[in-house]
C-alpha positions, 0 to 999 in steps of 0.5 A, spaced: 500 500 499 506 504 500 511 506 495 517 503 493 520 496 493 518 493 500 522 493 505 522 485 506 519 478 501 517 472 505 516 465 501 514 459 504 515 452 502 516 456 495 519 451 489 522 456 486 527 452 482 520 447 480 516 452 477 517 457 471 511 461 475 516 464 479 522 466 474 519 473 473 519 474 481 526 472 481 528 477 476 525 482 480 527 480 487 534 480 485 534 487 481 531 490 486 535 488 492 529 487 497 532 482 502 528 476 502 527 469 505 524 462 502 523 455 505 523 449 501 520 442 504 528 438 503 535 440 503 536 439 494 529 443 493 533 449 497 540 449 494 537 449 487 533 455 490 538 458 493 543 458 487 538 463 483 540 468 487 548 466 487 553 464 490 551 469 497 544 466 497 547 459 496 552 460 502 545 461 507 541 454 506 540 452 513 535 447 516 529 451 519 526 451 526 520 452 524 520 446 520 514 442 521 516 436 525 512 430 520 516 428 515 512 430 508 508 424 505 512 425 498 512 418 495 515 420 488 522 423 491 527 418 496 528 424 499 526 426 507 521 432 506 518 436 511 514 443 511 518 449 510 525 444 512 530 449 510 530 457 508 535 461 505 536 469 503 537 473 497 539 479 497 542 479 505 
């Protein structure tokens, strides 16, 4: 409701790497220099998503202290998956 870029962007279980529809959002976040924090279901996905933000973002991938305590039912993946399991940041 204000003017200019937002102060912070947050995306829970975003899956930035999995969906092409996020491309414009990622480009906006990177060009606006707005700090952004995202979470993802598993470490592999979080790492690949964080790479979209460059080396600095890739270094921020860490387990989230706010992750769901039980595994997500993702049978097609052979990886442990938890809601909000891993977090990473852009422009920090």
